[in-house]
N, C-alpha and C positions, 0 to 999 in steps of 0.2 A: 414369157414363162408363166404358166398357170399359177394362180395364187388363191383367190377367194372362190373355191369350188364347193359343190354340195358335199362331196366326201370329206373335205377338210373341215367344213362347218359341222357336219354330223359327228365326226370323230371328236372334235373339240367339245361339243355339247355333252357327249357321253363321258368323256374324260373329266369334264367339269363337275358333273353329277357325282362321279366316283370320288374324286379328290375333295369335293365339297363335303360329302358325308363323312369321309375319313378324317378330314381336318377338324370338323365339328366334334366328332367323337374324341379325337386326340386332345383338342383344346379343353374339353370339359373334364378330361382325366387329369391333365397336368398343367393346363394353362399355357401350352406351347403349340404352335402349328409349324408346318414345314412348307417351303416353297414348292409348288407343284410344277414349275416350268420345265425343269430338266426331266423328271419322271414322265411328265405328259409328252414331252418331245420324243423320248425313247419309246414309250408305249404306242404313240402314233406311227412311228416308223415300223415297229414290229407288226402292228395291226394291218397296215397297208401291205406289207410283204406277205403276211399270212393269208390275206384275202386276194392276193395276186392283183393288187390295184396300184400300179406304179404312181408315185407321187413326186412332185418336185420339192426341193428344199423349202421353197416359199409356201407350198401347201402344208408341209409339216410344221413350219413356223407358225402359220395361221392356226393350225389345230392346237398347238401348245399355248398360243395366245388366248384362244377361247377357253381351253381347258383350265388354265391357271387363274381365270377370272374368279373362280369360286373361292379361292384361298382368302381373299380380302373379305368377302361376305361372311365366311365362316369365322374369321378372326374377330370382326366387330360384333357379330351376333353372340358368340359364346363368352365374350368378355363382359357382356352386360345383361342380355335378356333373361338368363336363368334367375336373376335377382327378382324378377316379377313373380316367378313361381314361389320363391321364398316368402314373398309378401302375400301370397294367396291370390294374386291378380293375374291369372294365366291369360296371356294375350290370345286373341283369335288368330287362326292360321293366316288369314288374308292380311291382317295387320302386320304380322312378322314379315310376310313376303314384301309388303309395301315398304317397310323400314329398310329391309335389305336392299331392295332395288333403288330406293331414293339415295341411300348412301353411296351405292356403286355409281349411280348416274352423276352425283355431285363430284365424286372423286375423279371420274373420267373427264367430265366437262372442264373442271377447273385445272386439270393437268395439261390439256391440249395446248393452251397458250405458252406453257413452259417448255414444250418439247424442243424447239429450235435453240432456245437459250441454254438449256441444261444438257441436252444430249448431243447436239451438233456443235454449237459454238464453244461451250465450256469444256467439252471433251472429258466429262467425269467418267471414272472407270466403270461404274455399275457392275460390280463383280459377278452377281448371278446372271445378269444379262449377257455379259461377255462369255461366261462359262457355258451358258446355254447355246450361244452361237457356235462355240467349239464343238459341243456335243452334236449339234445338227450337222456340222460339216463331217464329223467322224462317222456318224451313223449313216449319212448319205453315201459315205465311201465304203460301206459294207461291213462295219464292225459287228461282231456277233455278241457283244456284251448285253444287248437288250433282253436276252432270255433271262437274265438274273432277276430282273424286276418281277417277272411273272412267277419265277420260283419263290421269290420272297413273298408274294401275295399268297401263294399256296401254303407256305409254311406258317405265315402269320395268321391266316384264316383258320387253318387246321388246328393249331394250338389253342386259339381263342374258343373255338367250338368245343374242343375237348374239356376246357376249363369251365366255361360259362353255360354250355348247353348240356353236355354229357356229365358234368361234375365229376370227371375222372379223378382229379387230384386237387389238393388245396390250391387256391388262387394266390396265396402268399405264405411266406415262411417267416417266423420270428423267434427270437430267443432273448430271454431276459438276461441282464448283466448283474453280477454281484456288486455289492458295496453301493453303487449308485441307485438310489430309490427311483422306481418307475422307469428306469432306463432300459431300452431294448434295441436290438438290431433286427432289421426286417428287410425283406425283399419280395416284390411281386413277380409272379410268372407272367410277364407281359412282353411279347415280341415287339410291339410297337415302341415301347419305351427303350428297349435295348437298341432298336433301330434308330431312334432319335439320338441317343447317346453317340452312336457311331457317326451319324451325320454331323453332330455338333463338334466332335473331336474330344480329345482328352482334356484339354485345359478348361473348356467351357463346362463340360460335364463334371469335372472335379470341383469347379466353383459352385455349381448347383448343389452337389451332394455335401459340400462343406457347410452350406447353410442349414441343410437338414440335420447334419451331425450336431450343429450348435443347438438346434431345438431339442433333439432326442437325447443327447448325452450331456447337455449343459443346462438349458433353460428348464426343462421338465424336472430333472433331478433336483435342481436348485430350488425350484418352487416347492416341490414335495418335501425337501429336507427342512427348509425354513418354516413351511406351513404345518409341519407335523405337530408342533407344540401349540398351535393356535386353538383357542376354544370358541371361536366365533367365525362365521363365514367371512372370507376376504373379498372385497369388492373387485370385480363386478358380480361375483357369485353371491347370492343372497340366502341360500338354503343349506347347502352342504358344506361341511368342513373339508379342508384340503386333505386331511388324513383319510377321508371317505371317498376320494376321487381317484380313478385309475388314470393311466397315461392319456387315454383318449379324452377324458373329461378335462384334464389339466390343459391339454392342447386347445380344446374348444373354448374354455372359459378365460384362459390367460395368454397362451402362446399365440393364438390366432390373432389377437390384437397387436402383439409385438410384431408378428409377420406382416400384418396389414400396414403398420407404420413403416416398416422397412421397405415394402414395395412402394408405398405412396411417396416417401421421401426420395427413394432411388429414382422413381419415375419422374418426379418433378425436377430433381437435379439434372437428370439426363436431358430434359427439355431445356433447362436453363443453360446447360453447357452447349446446347445446339443453337443458342441465340445468335452468335456470330455467323453461323451457317445460315440461319434464317434471314438475317439482314442481308447477307451476300446473295441469297436466293432472290429476295425482292428487288435488290439492286440490279442483278443480272436480268431478271424478268422485265423490269422497267426499261432497261437499255434495249432488250430484244423487242419489246412492243413498240418502242419509239422508232427503231430502225426498220422493222419489217412488218409489224403488226401480226395479226393471226394469219397464218399461212393457209389460205383457203384452197390452194391448188394441190397441196399434199396432205393437209389435215382435213378433218371434218369441217364443214363450213362454220364461220363465225356465228351465224344465226343459231346453229345448234348449241355452240359453246355458251353464249350469253343467255339464250333461251332456257337451257337446262339449269344454269346457275340461278336464274330468277325463278324457275318453276318449282324447284325443290322447296325453298322456304314457303312459297305460296301454298303448295299442297299441304305443308305441315300446319297451316292455319285451319284446315278442314277438321271439324270435330271428329274424333275417333282415330285420327292418324297417330297421335301421341296417346299413350296409355292414360287412363283416368278420365273422369268426367270434369274437364276443365272449362272454365269460362274463356271469353275472348282474350282478356289481357294476359293470363298465363300462357295461352297458346301463342300470343304475339311474342312474348319473351323467348319462348322455345324456338320459334321460327327465326328470330334474330340471332339466337345462340347458334343455330345450325348454319346460318349464313356467315356470321363472323368467324366462329371457330372453324367451320368446315373449310372455307377458302384459305384461311390463315394456315391451318395445319396441312392442307394439301401441298402448299408450297414448301413447308418445312419438310414433310415426308419425302417429297420428290427429290429434294436436294440431299437430305441425309442418306437415303438409300444409294444415291449416286456415289457417295464416298465410302460407306461402310457396309452396304448391302441390306437386304430385307431382314436378315436374322437379327440385326442390331437396331432395327427400327423401333423407337420407343412408343409403341402403340398404347401401352399401359399408362405411361406418363401423359400422353396426349389426351387420353380419355379422362384421366384424373383431373387435369387442369380444366377441361371442359366442364366436368361435373361440379368441381369446386366453384367455378365462375357462375354457372347457372343456379346452383343450389344456394349460393350466397344471396343472389338477387331474390330468390324465392323466400329465403329466411327473412330478409329485410321487409318483404311485402306481407309476411305472415301466412304464406301458403305452405302449410306443413302437413297436410293430410296425406293419406296413402296415395291418392290420385296425383298429388304434387310430386311425391317421390318417384312414382312411375313415369311422370312426364319428364322430369329431369333425367332419369335413366335413359329414356328413349332418345333424348337429344344426344347423349353420349354414344348411343348405338349408331346413329347416322354419321356423326363426326368420326368415330372410330373406323367405320367401314370406308368412309370417304378417304381418310388418310391412308389406310391400308391399300385401298384401290389405287391411289396415286403412286405408292411405292411399287405395286405390282405392274401397272401399265408402264411405268418408267423403265423397269427392267426389260419388259417385252419390247418396248420401242427401241431400246438399245440393241437387243438381239436383232430386231428387224433392220436397224441401221447398218449393222455389221454384215448381214447376209443379203442386203439389197431389197428389203420388203417395202411395201407402200404404207406409210403411216396411217393414212385414212382408212385403209382396209383393215389394219390391225385394230384401230380404234373402233371401227364398226364391229369387228369380231369380239372385242371386249364387251361392247354393249350387248351383243347377242348372247355371249356367255353369261353375263350378269342376269339377263332376262330369263334364262332357263335355270341357272344355278340358284337364284333366290328361292325358287319353289322347293328345290331339293334341300337346301340348307335349313330353311324354315321347318320343313317336315321332319328333318333329322333332330333338330333341337326340341320340337314339341313331342316327338316320339320318345326320345330318351327321357324327357321330363316326365312323361306318363309312365314309362316302364320302371324308372328308378327315381330316387329323390335327389334333387340337386343339393349339393352341400354334404352329401353322405360319403362314405368311404368308396362306394361304387363310382360315383361321379362327383368329385369334390367341387367342380366348377370354381376354382380358386379365384380367378379374376373377377367373376361376377359377384362372388361372396364379398370380395374386397370392395367393389363398387357399392354394394348394398350397405356395407358398414360405414363407408365414407359419407354417403348421402344421409343416412340416418343420423350420423354424428353431427353433420352440419345443420340439419333441420331441427334436431331436438336438443343439441348441446349436451348429450349424455354419454359421449364417448369416454372410456377410461384413458384419458390423455396421458397419464403416466406411462402406461404400457405402450401406447402408440408412439410416443416420443422416444421411449427407450429403443423401440424397433428402429426408429429413424437414426438414432445414434449408432446402432449396429450396422446399418447400411452405409452410413458415412465412413465408419471405420474400414469397412470392406473396400469402398471406393478409394480411400486414401492409400490402401495397399496395392492399388493398381489393377483390381479385378472389376468385372462387370457388376455394378451395384444391383441391377435388376435381376441378373441371374442368381446372385447370392441371396437376394431377398426372397425370390420365388422359392428357393430351397428352404429358407427359414419358415416360410408360410405353408409348405406342403410336407406331408409325412415322409419319413425316411424310406418306407416301403416302396413308394413311387419313385423316389429319386435314386435309390440304389441301382435299379436296372439301367437307368440312364448312364450312371457312372461306369457300370460294367461294359456297356456298349462303347463308351469312350476309351476304356482300357483295351478292348479288342482293336479299336481303330489305331491306337498307339502301337500295338504289336504289329499290326498289318502294315502300317507306314514304315516301321523299322525294317520289316522283311522286304517290302517293295524297294526301299532304298538300297538294300544289300544285293538284291537279285535282279532288279530291273523289271519286275513283273507288272502286268497291267492292273488296272483298278476298276473293278465292277462293284466294289463294296458299297458305295453310296447308292447305286441302283438297287442292289439287294436289300439294303436297309430301308430305302423308300418303299420297296415292295412289302416289307414287314409291316410298315406303318399303314399302308393302304389295305393290306389283307386283314389285319386285326380290326381296323376301323370299319371296314365293310361287314365283317363278321359280327362286330359289336352292334351295328345297326340292325342286322338280321335278327340277332338274339333279342334286341329291344322290341322289334316288331312282333316276334313270337310271344314275348312276355306280355306286351300290352294287349295282344289279342286273346290271351288266356291259353294259348297252345302249349307254352313252356312255363315251368315254374320260375319264380323270380330268383330263388336261391335253393341250395340243397347241400347236404353234407357230401364230402368226397367219397366216391365209390371205392377208392383205395385209401382207407383211413390210416391214421397213426404214422409210424416211422416209415412204413412202406410207401405211403403216398408222398411223404416229404422227400424221400429218396428219388422217386420217379419225377417229382417236380424239379428237383435239382438236376436230374438227368436231362429234362427238357430244356432247362436254362442253358446247360452246357451244350446241348445240340444246337440251339439258336446261335450261340457264340461260334460253334464249329462251322455252321452254315456261312456266317459272315467271313470267317477265316478262309473258307474254301472259295469265296467269291474273288479272292485275289489269285488270279490264274494267269498263266503265260498267254500272251496274245499270239 
């Protein structure tokens, strides 16, 4: 049966560029990315049919394997690199490309020895990989649901262009609340965020919005109420009184640190909770290597595996690979950090996603632990300049990408195992996908950074802003630890209630306007699930929602290109102002929800 063919590789490369750009945009908006495996598989099947190019299930699997390679690169990049823009140290394009590819190469190479132990012998479920195998079998059998992903792309892109290019209606709606000072409810007109909520489901989206409600309706009003009588600025603010600050300023100067502490503590605790899994992963890997070694007949050769693992730290020693004008010894610490934390967390990630899936992979926690470890060494050595901060950050970039790549290739290898694919060809496909996607992801990050300001309302870049805050705090010792630790207490309280600490903490850290559409999408998913259970209808909703994410992401990149080139304005007032524009915006939000509702159709 044909597997690694030109049409499969070409389709995978194109899909990787599409979903790499879309995920980079989405992650910079809300700090979340989606797995591209299932949408890429469906789009590959649809594209082959539309072009009248018959393809085997193994060719389609290879296309989705290559196409999904970009997700890990986007995740690691947007979690860290925008912080360089905030420091005024904009990295060169080639440097961003190199960091993306090095992280992808390390994650792929370090995962290969684990394949037999984790995927074949341990028999871990790998939920996304198993689901993707079922989708491949269903679409190969002639299912017509694939059209919904293209409809979603059209809807998401169309609404994004109406809002951000034509400025037809307001991009967000808000209303102040009585009694509670500075409190307000808000929601963005964002098809991608509604789609994300639909994919996450009701419970996860409710946890996220709960964190935002704590910020908007509890923390900001409480700070405003207590600070109204103060006659001096309250640290860390040094100039303005709290009475002179609006809700956005209160979030920036106070709540942001509480949210940062919540995300940091939740991420670290998530990694600590995974220690038994990590120990089990190393034990299983050790047993697998002793019994069978690296399988050179089905996997890529052992020379590639160990050569790549050794090559990545060595390349990191070259001046200019890490940001900043660093001497040899700081570069050596960075290279050692990449080697130690990279290989360690690849094993952790590959095992964790086998149990709970990519969506629960603690990439934020992995990145934070890496940054804290390297930054502590830098602080002890007295390396605290801007170049040192940038170098620490780029270590986190490589490790975050490597861990994300390990999770992604693990799911793909599970899919291949279930449909009878050749592991070596999938691994080669992932390498090919990373080699092309790194250029697209790097271009997207730099383009968005040029068109808008990272850390602004347009592109909050929440994870990167958090990483910047943590690095600055460790190296300078000037974090408002009271606020940070208070946020940690909030996260611990949420985790003790049995909810995802990271999801709740991200909600605390991000504005309610961005989290409300995610919750709305989760509500639509709950209604659709109830309807499907009662009527036995088919489910194309996740495909339609994935289309919304991809459509708005691609349109956002297009708008950024037009803004950066001066063709389109960066912002503008709505063409339908006042109440009329707000009603039209509400109508568009309702139309998006109706579109997802209609995607539940009888097969």
